[in-house]
Backbone and ligand atoms as CSV (ligand in chain L), in Angstrom:
chain,resi,resn,atom,element,x,y,z
A,1,MET,N,N,108.182,116.552,104.948
A,1,MET,CA,C,107.346,116.136,106.082
A,1,MET,C,C,105.984,116.830,106.039
A,2,VAL,N,N,104.955,116.094,106.384
A,2,VAL,CA,C,103.626,116.693,106.444
A,2,VAL,C,C,103.407,117.142,107.884
A,3,LYS,N,N,103.039,118.416,108.051
A,3,LYS,CA,C,102.851,118.914,109.423
A,3,LYS,C,C,101.405,118.751,109.860
A,4,LEU,N,N,101.229,118.439,111.135
A,4,LEU,CA,C,99.885,118.337,111.691
A,4,LEU,C,C,99.441,119.727,112.119
A,5,THR,N,N,98.254,120.110,111.698
A,5,THR,CA,C,97.771,121.423,112.112
A,5,THR,C,C,96.640,121.216,113.111
A,6,GLY,N,N,96.794,121.826,114.271
A,6,GLY,CA,C,95.776,121.675,115.312
A,6,GLY,C,C,95.620,120.215,115.677
A,7,TYR,N,N,94.398,119.822,116.004
A,7,TYR,CA,C,94.147,118.441,116.379
A,7,TYR,C,C,93.347,117.710,115.318
A,8,LYS,N,N,93.104,118.377,114.222
A,8,LYS,CA,C,92.288,117.751,113.179
A,8,LYS,C,C,93.090,116.724,112.421
A,9,LYS,N,N,92.474,115.586,112.184
A,9,LYS,CA,C,93.165,114.564,111.401
A,9,LYS,C,C,93.208,114.985,109.930
A,10,VAL,N,N,94.273,114.598,109.273
A,10,VAL,CA,C,94.462,114.973,107.878
A,10,VAL,C,C,93.629,114.046,106.987
A,11,LYS,N,N,92.828,114.654,106.148
A,11,LYS,CA,C,91.901,113.875,105.311
A,11,LYS,C,C,92.667,113.079,104.245
A,12,THR,N,N,92.358,111.808,104.205
A,12,THR,CA,C,93.115,110.886,103.355
A,12,THR,C,C,92.177,110.063,102.472
A,13,ALA,N,N,92.644,109.796,101.251
A,13,ALA,CA,C,91.902,108.906,100.341
A,13,ALA,C,C,92.730,107.648,100.120
A,14,ILE,N,N,92.053,106.516,100.069
A,14,ILE,CA,C,92.742,105.261,99.789
A,14,ILE,C,C,92.289,104.769,98.415
A,15,PHE,N,N,93.264,104.408,97.583
A,15,PHE,CA,C,92.972,103.892,96.249
A,15,PHE,C,C,93.179,102.377,96.264
A,16,ILE,N,N,92.168,101.640,95.821
A,16,ILE,CA,C,92.265,100.172,95.828
A,16,ILE,C,C,91.827,99.589,94.478
A,17,SER,N,N,92.177,98.320,94.277
A,17,SER,CA,C,91.673,97.602,93.093
A,17,SER,C,C,91.100,96.236,93.457
A,18,GLY,N,N,91.394,95.747,94.658
A,18,GLY,CA,C,91.021,94.360,94.960
A,18,GLY,C,C,90.479,94.142,96.353
A,19,THR,N,N,91.090,93.193,97.046
A,19,THR,CA,C,90.590,92.725,98.342
A,19,THR,C,C,90.443,93.830,99.390
A,20,GLY,N,N,91.418,94.674,99.459
A,20,GLY,CA,C,91.321,95.784,100.410
A,20,GLY,C,C,91.724,95.435,101.835
A,21,SER,N,N,92.584,94.437,101.998
A,21,SER,CA,C,92.993,94.116,103.369
A,21,SER,C,C,93.878,95.224,103.951
A,22,ASN,N,N,94.685,95.861,103.125
A,22,ASN,CA,C,95.445,97.015,103.618
A,22,ASN,C,C,94.515,98.187,103.932
A,23,LEU,N,N,93.497,98.346,103.113
A,23,LEU,CA,C,92.496,99.383,103.399
A,23,LEU,C,C,91.883,99.132,104.775
A,24,LYS,N,N,91.547,97.866,105.034
A,24,LYS,CA,C,90.932,97.516,106.311
A,24,LYS,C,C,91.860,97.885,107.475
A,25,SER,N,N,93.128,97.555,107.326
A,25,SER,CA,C,94.051,97.864,108.422
A,25,SER,C,C,94.225,99.379,108.576
A,26,LEU,N,N,94.188,100.101,107.467
A,26,LEU,CA,C,94.318,101.564,107.567
A,26,LEU,C,C,93.070,102.199,108.185
A,27,ILE,N,N,91.910,101.635,107.887
A,27,ILE,CA,C,90.674,102.171,108.486
A,27,ILE,C,C,90.735,101.988,110.004
A,28,LYS,N,N,91.157,100.781,110.409
A,28,LYS,CA,C,91.249,100.488,111.838
A,28,LYS,C,C,92.211,101.479,112.517
A,29,PHE,N,N,93.347,101.653,111.888
A,29,PHE,CA,C,94.346,102.579,112.433
A,29,PHE,C,C,93.791,104.011,112.503
A,30,SER,N,N,93.110,104.415,111.439
A,30,SER,CA,C,92.646,105.809,111.365
A,30,SER,C,C,91.665,106.154,112.490
A,31,LYS,N,N,91.038,105.102,113.030
A,31,LYS,CA,C,90.057,105.353,114.099
A,31,LYS,C,C,90.696,105.438,115.484
A,32,THR,N,N,91.989,105.173,115.565
A,32,THR,CA,C,92.655,105.271,116.868
A,32,THR,C,C,93.046,106.720,117.143
A,33,ASN,N,N,93.232,107.010,118.415
A,33,ASN,CA,C,93.606,108.381,118.794
A,33,ASN,C,C,94.946,108.798,118.235
A,34,LYS,N,N,95.855,107.825,118.127
A,34,LYS,CA,C,97.197,108.211,117.689
A,34,LYS,C,C,97.302,108.454,116.178
A,35,SER,N,N,96.244,108.128,115.451
A,35,SER,CA,C,96.330,108.307,113.996
A,35,SER,C,C,96.265,109.777,113.596
A,36,PRO,N,N,97.213,110.236,112.785
A,36,PRO,CA,C,97.151,111.617,112.300
A,36,PRO,C,C,96.215,111.764,111.089
A,37,ILE,N,N,95.701,110.647,110.597
A,37,ILE,CA,C,94.848,110.722,109.392
A,37,ILE,C,C,93.430,110.200,109.664
A,38,SER,N,N,92.509,110.717,108.878
A,38,SER,CA,C,91.170,110.118,108.824
A,38,SER,C,C,90.974,109.655,107.379
A,39,ILE,N,N,90.174,108.627,107.209
A,39,ILE,CA,C,89.947,108.152,105.843
A,39,ILE,C,C,88.569,108.626,105.393
A,40,ASN,N,N,88.577,109.463,104.379
A,40,ASN,CA,C,87.348,110.133,103.988
A,40,ASN,C,C,86.855,109.739,102.608
A,41,LEU,N,N,87.687,108.985,101.899
A,41,LEU,CA,C,87.297,108.623,100.538
A,41,LEU,C,C,88.024,107.356,100.101
A,42,ILE,N,N,87.271,106.485,99.417
A,42,ILE,CA,C,87.884,105.279,98.835
A,42,ILE,C,C,87.667,105.364,97.334
A,43,ILE,N,N,88.742,105.196,96.594
A,43,ILE,CA,C,88.645,105.255,95.132
A,43,ILE,C,C,89.102,103.927,94.557
A,44,SER,N,N,88.361,103.447,93.560
A,44,SER,CA,C,88.753,102.194,92.920
A,44,SER,C,C,88.577,102.292,91.416
A,45,ASN,N,N,89.389,101.547,90.705
A,45,ASN,CA,C,89.240,101.437,89.256
A,45,ASN,C,C,88.389,100.219,88.922
A,46,ASN,N,N,88.009,99.463,89.970
A,46,ASN,CA,C,87.334,98.182,89.753
A,46,ASN,C,C,86.067,98.123,90.596
A,47,ARG,N,N,84.927,98.122,89.897
A,47,ARG,CA,C,83.685,98.178,90.687
A,47,ARG,C,C,83.440,96.885,91.444
A,48,ARG,N,N,84.171,95.817,91.067
A,48,ARG,CA,C,83.998,94.538,91.772
A,48,ARG,C,C,85.004,94.357,92.916
A,49,ALA,N,N,85.806,95.342,93.163
A,49,ALA,CA,C,86.818,95.225,94.227
A,49,ALA,C,C,86.129,94.913,95.559
A,50,LYS,N,N,86.559,93.832,96.176
A,50,LYS,CA,C,85.958,93.411,97.451
A,50,LYS,C,C,86.063,94.500,98.512
A,51,GLY,N,N,87.177,95.184,98.472
A,51,GLY,CA,C,87.448,96.230,99.454
A,51,GLY,C,C,86.400,97.340,99.473
A,52,LEU,N,N,85.655,97.484,98.372
A,52,LEU,CA,C,84.652,98.549,98.322
A,52,LEU,C,C,83.561,98.342,99.375
A,53,LYS,N,N,83.379,97.079,99.783
A,53,LYS,CA,C,82.362,96.785,100.799
A,53,LYS,C,C,82.679,97.491,102.116
A,54,LEU,N,N,83.964,97.763,102.327
A,54,LEU,CA,C,84.373,98.417,103.572
A,54,LEU,C,C,83.886,99.863,103.637
A,55,ALA,N,N,83.548,100.423,102.487
A,55,ALA,CA,C,83.091,101.809,102.451
A,55,ALA,C,C,81.784,101.934,103.237
A,56,LYS,N,N,80.812,101.129,102.853
A,56,LYS,CA,C,79.511,101.192,103.501
A,56,LYS,C,C,79.617,100.836,104.986
A,57,LEU,N,N,80.349,99.768,105.251
A,57,LEU,CA,C,80.517,99.299,106.632
A,57,LEU,C,C,81.062,100.380,107.555
A,58,ASN,N,N,81.919,101.231,106.990
A,58,ASN,CA,C,82.586,102.250,107.805
A,58,ASN,C,C,82.103,103.666,107.492
A,59,GLN,N,N,81.056,103.742,106.721
A,59,GLN,CA,C,80.483,105.042,106.320
A,59,GLN,C,C,81.519,105.981,105.713
A,60,ILE,N,N,82.228,105.407,104.758
A,60,ILE,CA,C,83.217,106.208,104.029
A,60,ILE,C,C,82.715,106.327,102.587
A,61,LYS,N,N,82.850,107.497,102.015
A,61,LYS,CA,C,82.390,107.688,100.639
A,61,LYS,C,C,83.284,106.923,99.671
A,62,LYS,N,N,82.681,106.319,98.663
A,62,LYS,CA,C,83.475,105.613,97.654
A,62,LYS,C,C,83.134,106.091,96.244
A,63,LYS,N,N,84.105,105.954,95.372
A,63,LYS,CA,C,83.905,106.332,93.967
A,63,LYS,C,C,84.648,105.346,93.091
A,64,VAL,N,N,84.002,104.930,92.004
A,64,VAL,CA,C,84.649,104.001,91.076
A,64,VAL,C,C,84.838,104.702,89.726
A,65,PHE,N,N,86.025,104.563,89.181
A,65,PHE,CA,C,86.326,105.151,87.863
A,65,PHE,C,C,86.894,104.058,86.970
A,66,ASN,N,N,86.468,104.005,85.713
A,66,ASN,CA,C,86.965,102.891,84.890
A,66,ASN,C,C,88.319,103.158,84.206
A,67,PHE,N,N,88.805,104.368,84.254
A,67,PHE,CA,C,90.129,104.693,83.708
A,67,PHE,C,C,90.260,104.445,82.200
A,68,GLU,N,N,89.130,104.369,81.491
A,68,GLU,CA,C,89.240,104.169,80.039
A,68,GLU,C,C,89.927,105.373,79.403
A,69,LYS,N,N,89.499,106.542,79.831
A,69,LYS,CA,C,90.203,107.744,79.360
A,69,LYS,C,C,90.962,108.288,80.556
A,70,LYS,N,N,92.229,107.938,80.611
A,70,LYS,CA,C,93.021,108.191,81.814
A,70,LYS,C,C,93.084,109.677,82.216
A,71,ARG,N,N,93.360,110.506,81.230
A,71,ARG,CA,C,93.513,111.930,81.547
A,71,ARG,C,C,92.231,112.504,82.136
A,72,LYS,N,N,91.119,112.153,81.460
A,72,LYS,CA,C,89.809,112.646,81.904
A,72,LYS,C,C,89.505,112.112,83.305
A,73,THR,N,N,89.760,110.819,83.491
A,73,THR,CA,C,89.494,110.190,84.791
A,73,THR,C,C,90.318,110.851,85.888
A,74,GLU,N,N,91.592,111.055,85.605
A,74,GLU,CA,C,92.445,111.662,86.635
A,74,GLU,C,C,91.969,113.069,86.990
A,75,ASN,N,N,91.499,113.800,85.982
A,75,ASN,CA,C,90.986,115.140,86.279
A,75,ASN,C,C,89.730,115.067,87.140
A,76,GLN,N,N,88.898,114.073,86.863
A,76,GLN,CA,C,87.695,113.892,87.692
A,76,GLN,C,C,88.094,113.548,89.126
A,77,ILE,N,N,89.099,112.673,89.235
A,77,ILE,CA,C,89.555,112.291,90.580
A,77,ILE,C,C,90.127,113.506,91.309
A,78,LEU,N,N,90.932,114.284,90.594
A,78,LEU,CA,C,91.521,115.472,91.237
A,78,LEU,C,C,90.436,116.406,91.754
A,79,SER,N,N,89.353,116.533,90.991
A,79,SER,CA,C,88.336,117.463,91.483
A,79,SER,C,C,87.563,116.884,92.670
A,80,ILE,N,N,87.360,115.585,92.702
A,80,ILE,CA,C,86.672,114.998,93.864
A,80,ILE,C,C,87.584,115.027,95.101
A,81,LEU,N,N,88.872,114.898,94.875
A,81,LEU,CA,C,89.814,114.976,96.001
A,81,LEU,C,C,89.773,116.394,96.596
A,82,LYS,N,N,89.687,117.358,95.697
A,82,LYS,CA,C,89.635,118.755,96.134
A,82,LYS,C,C,88.341,119.011,96.903
A,83,GLU,N,N,87.264,118.529,96.339
A,83,GLU,CA,C,85.938,118.693,96.952
A,83,GLU,C,C,85.921,118.138,98.388
A,84,HIS,N,N,86.617,117.018,98.580
A,84,HIS,CA,C,86.633,116.379,99.913
A,84,HIS,C,C,87.833,116.804,100.770
A,85,LYS,N,N,88.542,117.798,100.283
A,85,LYS,CA,C,89.700,118.355,101.015
A,85,LYS,C,C,90.725,117.288,101.389
A,86,ILE,N,N,90.944,116.370,100.445
A,86,ILE,CA,C,91.907,115.285,100.673
A,86,ILE,C,C,93.327,115.827,100.527
A,87,LYS,N,N,94.158,115.505,101.510
A,87,LYS,CA,C,95.541,115.994,101.483
A,87,LYS,C,C,96.553,114.874,101.240
A,88,ILE,N,N,96.148,113.633,101.554
A,88,ILE,CA,C,97.068,112.503,101.406
A,88,ILE,C,C,96.353,111.380,100.658
A,89,ILE,N,N,97.121,110.685,99.826
A,89,ILE,CA,C,96.595,109.523,99.106
A,89,ILE,C,C,97.434,108.309,99.475
A,90,CYS,N,N,96.763,107.230,99.864
A,90,CYS,CA,C,97.474,105.968,100.105
A,90,CYS,C,C,97.028,104.969,99.045
A,91,LEU,N,N,97.965,104.505,98.264
A,91,LEU,CA,C,97.662,103.453,97.301
A,91,LEU,C,C,97.787,102.128,98.048
A,92,ALA,N,N,96.765,101.299,97.931
A,92,ALA,CA,C,96.773,100.037,98.673
A,92,ALA,C,C,96.259,98.934,97.754
A,93,GLY,N,N,97.185,98.365,96.997
A,93,GLY,CA,C,96.792,97.356,96.024
A,93,GLY,C,C,96.075,97.994,94.837
A,94,PHE,N,N,96.478,99.215,94.504
A,94,PHE,CA,C,95.864,99.936,93.377
A,94,PHE,C,C,96.657,99.610,92.115
A,95,MET,N,N,95.963,99.055,91.102
A,95,MET,CA,C,96.662,98.477,89.958
A,95,MET,C,C,96.776,99.404,88.740
A,96,LYS,N,N,96.448,100.661,88.899
A,96,LYS,CA,C,96.608,101.592,87.774
A,96,LYS,C,C,97.819,102.478,88.026
A,97,ILE,N,N,98.441,102.879,86.946
A,97,ILE,CA,C,99.604,103.751,87.092
A,97,ILE,C,C,99.160,105.201,86.923
A,98,LEU,N,N,99.429,105.988,87.929
A,98,LEU,CA,C,99.029,107.400,87.883
A,98,LEU,C,C,100.024,108.189,87.033
A,99,SER,N,N,99.495,109.182,86.321
A,99,SER,CA,C,100.372,109.953,85.427
A,99,SER,C,C,101.277,110.897,86.223
A,100,ARG,N,N,102.339,111.307,85.549
A,100,ARG,CA,C,103.289,112.264,86.139
A,100,ARG,C,C,102.553,113.546,86.555
A,101,ASN,N,N,101.627,113.967,85.702
A,101,ASN,CA,C,100.858,115.182,85.975
A,101,ASN,C,C,100.039,115.053,87.264
A,102,PHE,N,N,99.400,113.898,87.440
A,102,PHE,CA,C,98.602,113.655,88.648
A,102,PHE,C,C,99.507,113.652,89.889
A,103,ILE,N,N,100.613,112.933,89.780
A,103,ILE,CA,C,101.522,112.792,90.924
A,103,ILE,C,C,102.075,114.157,91.339
A,104,LYS,N,N,102.361,114.984,90.323
A,104,LYS,CA,C,102.888,116.325,90.597
A,104,LYS,C,C,101.932,117.145,91.471
A,105,LYS,N,N,100.643,116.941,91.227
A,105,LYS,CA,C,99.625,117.695,91.976
A,105,LYS,C,C,99.593,117.280,93.448
A,106,PHE,N,N,100.049,116.076,93.753
A,106,PHE,CA,C,100.074,115.584,95.137
A,106,PHE,C,C,101.509,115.201,95.534
A,107,SER,N,N,102.427,116.003,95.064
A,107,SER,CA,C,103.828,115.662,95.259
A,107,SER,C,C,104.189,115.485,96.738
A,108,GLY,N,N,104.789,114.346,97.053
A,108,GLY,CA,C,105.180,114.064,98.442
A,108,GLY,C,C,104.006,113.677,99.325
A,109,LYS,N,N,102.842,113.502,98.740
A,109,LYS,CA,C,101.638,113.208,99.525
A,109,LYS,C,C,100.989,111.898,99.091
A,110,ILE,N,N,101.640,111.158,98.201
A,110,ILE,CA,C,101.094,109.856,97.778
A,110,ILE,C,C,102.025,108.755,98.261
A,111,LEU,N,N,101.441,107.798,98.969
A,111,LEU,CA,C,102.207,106.664,99.487
A,111,LEU,C,C,101.735,105.394,98.789
A,112,ASN,N,N,102.621,104.420,98.735
A,112,ASN,CA,C,102.244,103.114,98.177
A,112,ASN,C,C,102.847,102.017,99.032
A,113,ILE,N,N,102.187,100.859,99.021
A,113,ILE,CA,C,102.780,99.699,99.683
A,113,ILE,C,C,103.086,98.661,98.617
A,114,HIS,N,N,104.282,98.088,98.731
A,114,HIS,CA,C,104.728,97.143,97.710
A,114,HIS,C,C,105.249,95.877,98.386
A,115,PRO,N,N,104.857,94.691,97.860
A,115,PRO,CA,C,105.228,93.451,98.542
A,115,PRO,C,C,106.617,92.917,98.189
A,116,SER,N,N,107.623,93.745,98.357
A,116,SER,CA,C,109.007,93.277,98.205
A,116,SER,C,C,109.906,94.239,98.963
A,117,LEU,N,N,111.161,93.839,99.089
A,117,LEU,CA,C,112.133,94.739,99.700
A,117,LEU,C,C,112.701,95.610,98.584
A,118,LEU,N,N,112.011,96.687,98.285
A,118,LEU,CA,C,112.497,97.591,97.230
A,118,LEU,C,C,113.909,98.064,97.598
A,119,PRO,N,N,114.785,98.304,96.651
A,119,PRO,CA,C,114.549,98.397,95.197
A,119,PRO,C,C,114.474,97.052,94.471
A,120,LYS,N,N,114.507,95.963,95.224
A,120,LYS,CA,C,114.384,94.667,94.559
A,120,LYS,C,C,112.930,94.405,94.169
A,121,TYR,N,N,112.732,93.797,93.038
A,121,TYR,CA,C,111.428,93.307,92.584
A,121,TYR,C,C,110.349,94.385,92.506
A,122,LYS,N,N,110.645,95.382,91.715
A,122,LYS,CA,C,109.610,96.369,91.399
A,122,LYS,C,C,108.585,95.690,90.500
A,123,GLY,N,N,107.393,96.213,90.424
A,123,GLY,CA,C,106.392,95.669,89.501
A,123,GLY,C,C,105.646,94.476,90.052
A,124,LEU,N,N,105.211,93.606,89.129
A,124,LEU,CA,C,104.290,92.513,89.509
A,124,LEU,C,C,105.022,91.209,89.839
A,125,ASN,N,N,104.245,90.246,90.345
A,125,ASN,CA,C,104.727,88.881,90.639
A,125,ASN,C,C,105.984,88.856,91.508
A,126,THR,N,N,106.012,89.693,92.502
A,126,THR,CA,C,107.212,89.842,93.329
A,126,THR,C,C,107.593,88.547,94.044
A,127,HIS,N,N,106.582,87.862,94.619
A,127,HIS,CA,C,106.897,86.671,95.426
A,127,HIS,C,C,107.469,85.553,94.557
A,128,GLU,N,N,106.857,85.379,93.405
A,128,GLU,CA,C,107.322,84.353,92.477
A,128,GLU,C,C,108.773,84.628,92.066
A,129,ARG,N,N,109.061,85.876,91.769
A,129,ARG,CA,C,110.415,86.224,91.324
A,129,ARG,C,C,111.436,86.066,92.446
A,130,ALA,N,N,111.023,86.437,93.665
A,130,ALA,CA,C,111.951,86.294,94.803
A,130,ALA,C,C,112.262,84.818,95.024
A,131,LEU,N,N,111.245,83.963,94.921
A,131,LEU,CA,C,111.463,82.523,95.123
A,131,LEU,C,C,112.321,81.937,94.004
A,132,ASN,N,N,112.033,82.341,92.776
A,132,ASN,CA,C,112.821,81.827,91.646
A,132,ASN,C,C,114.299,82.207,91.755
A,133,ASN,N,N,114.564,83.310,92.425
A,133,ASN,CA,C,115.957,83.739,92.593
A,133,ASN,C,C,116.576,83.202,93.875
A,134,ASN,N,N,115.868,82.283,94.523
A,134,ASN,CA,C,116.371,81.693,95.773
A,134,ASN,C,C,116.750,82.715,96.835
A,135,GLU,N,N,115.950,83.753,96.928
A,135,GLU,CA,C,116.200,84.765,97.963
A,135,GLU,C,C,116.012,84.136,99.346
A,136,LYS,N,N,116.781,84.597,100.292
A,136,LYS,CA,C,116.615,84.113,101.675
A,136,LYS,C,C,115.605,84.966,102.426
A,137,TYR,N,N,115.465,86.204,101.973
A,137,TYR,CA,C,114.559,87.130,102.633
A,137,TYR,C,C,113.649,87.810,101.621
A,138,SER,N,N,112.473,88.167,102.095
A,138,SER,CA,C,111.628,89.056,101.310
A,138,SER,C,C,111.018,90.054,102.285
A,139,GLY,N,N,109.920,90.686,101.887
A,139,GLY,CA,C,109.325,91.648,102.801
A,139,GLY,C,C,108.418,92.610,102.081
A,140,CYS,N,N,108.240,93.768,102.696
A,140,CYS,CA,C,107.379,94.773,102.089
A,140,CYS,C,C,107.916,96.167,102.375
A,141,THR,N,N,107.472,97.088,101.559
A,141,THR,CA,C,107.995,98.463,101.606
A,141,THR,C,C,106.865,99.472,101.472
A,142,VAL,N,N,106.888,100.491,102.306
A,142,VAL,CA,C,106.009,101.646,102.082
A,142,VAL,C,C,106.898,102.773,101.578
A,143,HIS,N,N,106.493,103.361,100.467
A,143,HIS,CA,C,107.336,104.410,99.868
A,143,HIS,C,C,106.482,105.536,99.298
A,144,PHE,N,N,107.116,106.681,99.115
A,144,PHE,CA,C,106.437,107.775,98.420
A,144,PHE,C,C,106.358,107.422,96.942
A,145,VAL,N,N,105.329,107.926,96.287
A,145,VAL,CA,C,105.161,107.642,94.860
A,145,VAL,C,C,105.759,108.778,94.043
A,146,ASN,N,N,106.635,108.388,93.119
A,146,ASN,CA,C,107.083,109.366,92.130
A,146,ASN,C,C,106.740,108.805,90.746
A,147,SER,N,N,107.222,109.474,89.692
A,147,SER,CA,C,106.721,109.056,88.383
A,147,SER,C,C,107.351,107.760,87.870
A,148,LYS,N,N,108.345,107.226,88.574
A,148,LYS,CA,C,108.882,105.922,88.165
A,148,LYS,C,C,108.289,104.837,89.062
A,149,ILE,N,N,107.875,103.739,88.478
A,149,ILE,CA,C,107.165,102.703,89.245
A,149,ILE,C,C,107.983,102.149,90.411
A,150,ASP,N,N,107.360,102.159,91.585
A,150,ASP,CA,C,107.949,101.578,92.805
A,150,ASP,C,C,109.361,102.103,93.093
A,151,SER,N,N,109.591,103.361,92.782
A,151,SER,CA,C,110.952,103.903,92.913
A,151,SER,C,C,111.076,105.106,93.825
A,152,GLY,N,N,109.993,105.578,94.397
A,152,GLY,CA,C,110.063,106.772,95.254
A,152,GLY,C,C,110.754,106.484,96.577
A,153,LYS,N,N,111.013,107.545,97.313
A,153,LYS,CA,C,111.747,107.443,98.575
A,153,LYS,C,C,111.062,106.448,99.534
A,154,ILE,N,N,111.893,105.581,100.104
A,154,ILE,CA,C,111.367,104.559,101.018
A,154,ILE,C,C,111.082,105.165,102.392
A,155,ILE,N,N,109.909,104.869,102.927
A,155,ILE,CA,C,109.550,105.351,104.269
A,155,ILE,C,C,109.844,104.258,105.300
A,156,LEU,N,N,109.416,103.043,105.005
A,156,LEU,CA,C,109.601,101.953,105.958
A,156,LEU,C,C,109.592,100.603,105.232
A,157,GLN,N,N,110.413,99.692,105.759
A,157,GLN,CA,C,110.426,98.335,105.200
A,157,GLN,C,C,110.356,97.317,106.317
A,158,LYS,N,N,109.840,96.150,106.021
A,158,LYS,CA,C,109.898,95.035,106.967
A,158,LYS,C,C,110.435,93.816,106.218
A,159,LYS,N,N,111.474,93.243,106.812
A,159,LYS,CA,C,112.119,92.093,106.181
A,159,LYS,C,C,111.594,90.814,106.840
A,160,ILE,N,N,111.331,89.793,106.055
A,160,ILE,CA,C,110.941,88.503,106.648
A,160,ILE,C,C,111.773,87.385,106.013
A,161,LYS,N,N,111.925,86.316,106.766
A,161,LYS,CA,C,112.722,85.202,106.286
A,161,LYS,C,C,111.867,84.298,105.392
A,162,ILE,N,N,112.428,83.841,104.314
A,162,ILE,CA,C,111.719,82.891,103.450
A,162,ILE,C,C,112.008,81.485,103.967
A,163,SER,N,N,110.944,80.704,104.205
A,163,SER,CA,C,111.138,79.351,104.740
A,163,SER,C,C,111.545,78.376,103.640
A,164,LYS,N,N,111.949,77.199,104.075
A,164,LYS,CA,C,112.428,76.175,103.139
A,164,LYS,C,C,111.393,75.803,102.081
A,165,ASN,N,N,110.171,75.526,102.553
A,165,ASN,CA,C,109.149,75.063,101.602
A,165,ASN,C,C,108.192,76.162,101.187
A,166,GLU,N,N,108.696,77.356,101.175
A,166,GLU,CA,C,107.833,78.503,100.861
A,166,GLU,C,C,107.273,78.409,99.444
A,167,THR,N,N,105.987,78.758,99.310
A,167,THR,CA,C,105.404,78.895,97.973
A,167,THR,C,C,105.024,80.363,97.811
A,168,LYS,N,N,104.685,80.736,96.591
A,168,LYS,CA,C,104.342,82.152,96.423
A,168,LYS,C,C,103.091,82.505,97.232
A,169,GLU,N,N,102.235,81.504,97.432
A,169,GLU,CA,C,101.017,81.756,98.216
A,169,GLU,C,C,101.334,81.960,99.706
A,170,THR,N,N,102.181,81.072,100.255
A,170,THR,CA,C,102.490,81.205,101.691
A,170,THR,C,C,103.293,82.482,101.936
A,171,LEU,N,N,104.160,82.792,100.993
A,171,LEU,CA,C,104.968,84.010,101.138
A,171,LEU,C,C,104.075,85.257,101.084
A,172,ALA,N,N,103.128,85.244,100.146
A,172,ALA,CA,C,102.219,86.392,100.016
A,172,ALA,C,C,101.458,86.608,101.325
A,173,LYS,N,N,101.016,85.504,101.929
A,173,LYS,CA,C,100.261,85.604,103.185
A,173,LYS,C,C,101.118,86.199,104.289
A,174,LYS,N,N,102.344,85.676,104.404
A,174,LYS,CA,C,103.255,86.149,105.448
A,174,LYS,C,C,103.571,87.637,105.270
A,175,VAL,N,N,103.814,88.001,104.031
A,175,VAL,CA,C,104.168,89.395,103.760
A,175,VAL,C,C,102.976,90.314,104.048
A,176,LEU,N,N,101.791,89.838,103.671
A,176,LEU,CA,C,100.585,90.661,103.856
A,176,LEU,C,C,100.350,90.992,105.338
A,177,VAL,N,N,100.607,90.020,106.198
A,177,VAL,CA,C,100.465,90.265,107.641
A,177,VAL,C,C,101.353,91.448,108.050
A,178,GLN,N,N,102.553,91.471,107.505
A,178,GLN,CA,C,103.486,92.558,107.826
A,178,GLN,C,C,103.067,93.875,107.173
A,179,GLU,N,N,102.489,93.773,105.970
A,179,GLU,CA,C,102.016,94.990,105.290
A,179,GLU,C,C,101.023,95.737,106.172
A,180,HIS,N,N,100.121,94.934,106.783
A,180,HIS,CA,C,99.075,95.554,107.614
A,180,HIS,C,C,99.672,96.279,108.811
A,181,LYS,N,N,100.848,95.845,109.227
A,181,LYS,CA,C,101.502,96.511,110.366
A,181,LYS,C,C,102.302,97.727,109.923
A,182,ILE,N,N,103.008,97.602,108.802
A,182,ILE,CA,C,103.923,98.716,108.474
A,182,ILE,C,C,103.243,99.914,107.808
A,183,TYR,N,N,102.083,99.704,107.178
A,183,TYR,CA,C,101.469,100.880,106.536
A,183,TYR,C,C,101.117,101.939,107.591
A,184,PRO,N,N,100.421,101.547,108.673
A,184,PRO,CA,C,100.152,102.556,109.715
A,184,PRO,C,C,101.441,103.129,110.315
A,185,LYS,N,N,102.433,102.273,110.532
A,185,LYS,CA,C,103.699,102.756,111.106
A,185,LYS,C,C,104.366,103.771,110.182
A,186,ALA,N,N,104.299,103.509,108.892
A,186,ALA,CA,C,104.908,104.428,107.914
A,186,ALA,C,C,104.197,105.780,107.943
A,187,ILE,N,N,102.893,105.743,108.163
A,187,ILE,CA,C,102.136,107.010,108.228
A,187,ILE,C,C,102.567,107.801,109.464
A,188,LEU,N,N,102.720,107.109,110.568
A,188,LEU,CA,C,103.194,107.794,111.780
A,188,LEU,C,C,104.569,108.414,111.522
A,189,LYS,N,N,105.417,107.640,110.851
A,189,LYS,CA,C,106.768,108.119,110.569
A,189,LYS,C,C,106.737,109.345,109.648
A,190,MET,N,N,105.849,109.310,108.687
A,190,MET,CA,C,105.722,110.422,107.754
A,190,MET,C,C,105.375,111.717,108.479
A,191,PHE,N,N,104.608,111.574,109.545
A,191,PHE,CA,C,104.205,112.734,110.350
A,191,PHE,C,C,105.181,113.002,111.497
A,192,ASN,N,N,106.284,112.262,111.496
A,192,ASN,CA,C,107.269,112.421,112.574
A,192,ASN,C,C,106.716,112.021,113.926
A,193,LEU,N,N,105.805,111.081,113.951
A,193,LEU,CA,C,105.204,110.660,115.224
A,193,LEU,C,C,105.792,109.337,115.681
L,1,LIG,C1,C,99.326,93.851,98.610
L,1,LIG,O1,O,100.212,92.767,98.647
L,1,LIG,C2,C,100.043,95.088,98.168
L,1,LIG,O2,O,101.351,95.171,98.613
L,1,LIG,C3,C,100.017,94.927,96.676
L,1,LIG,O3,O,98.738,94.383,96.401
L,1,LIG,C4,C,98.262,93.680,97.536
L,1,LIG,C5,C,96.957,94.291,97.914
L,1,LIG,O4,O,96.280,93.564,98.888
L,1,LIG,N1,N,100.330,96.163,96.021
L,1,LIG,P1,P,94.975,94.151,99.567
L,1,LIG,O5,O,94.004,94.555,98.472
L,1,LIG,O6,O,95.374,95.314,100.426
L,1,LIG,O7,O,94.423,93.006,100.378
């Protein structure tokens, strides 16, 4: 459990690669009184990530790294995280795999959101695979990150029903709506709030 010290919000970095709709929902949450976190840094591996626009809009510092040399990049990220006194990392549609060494440095402090009911459908193309298997339900999961992909301890899940004529697009939309709700809830839960 992460303990809250005093009334100061815990400095958090969000890692993104794309649209950033989860980032948007986390920014909104972070500005509420009940949020134990503030968002102080946005990191992306993709300079074209739409979500990066939210940095300027919300006056949050952003940094882009190309990850060509992973070890070097991760060390650069670790030092910028230190510089900004970041204590928690939320992965939100971040498409790079962090090394065991990096994760160890933030052990128990990195969260991820995944669009399936883990442990089912780890990895990519979750909605397509759930539909191909005729699943009746799908959903999303917020979990701690460990060195195995999408396998860390689950913090919170939301289950949704798959409709008769569901497509991977409609399912993705439905799940995303729930993602925006459970990520903030999972953060509250992580802080025992
Ligand atoms: C979400 O479905 C998330 O679960 C997955 O990638 C998507 C990111 O969407 N890992 P966004 O960039 O937050 O809009």
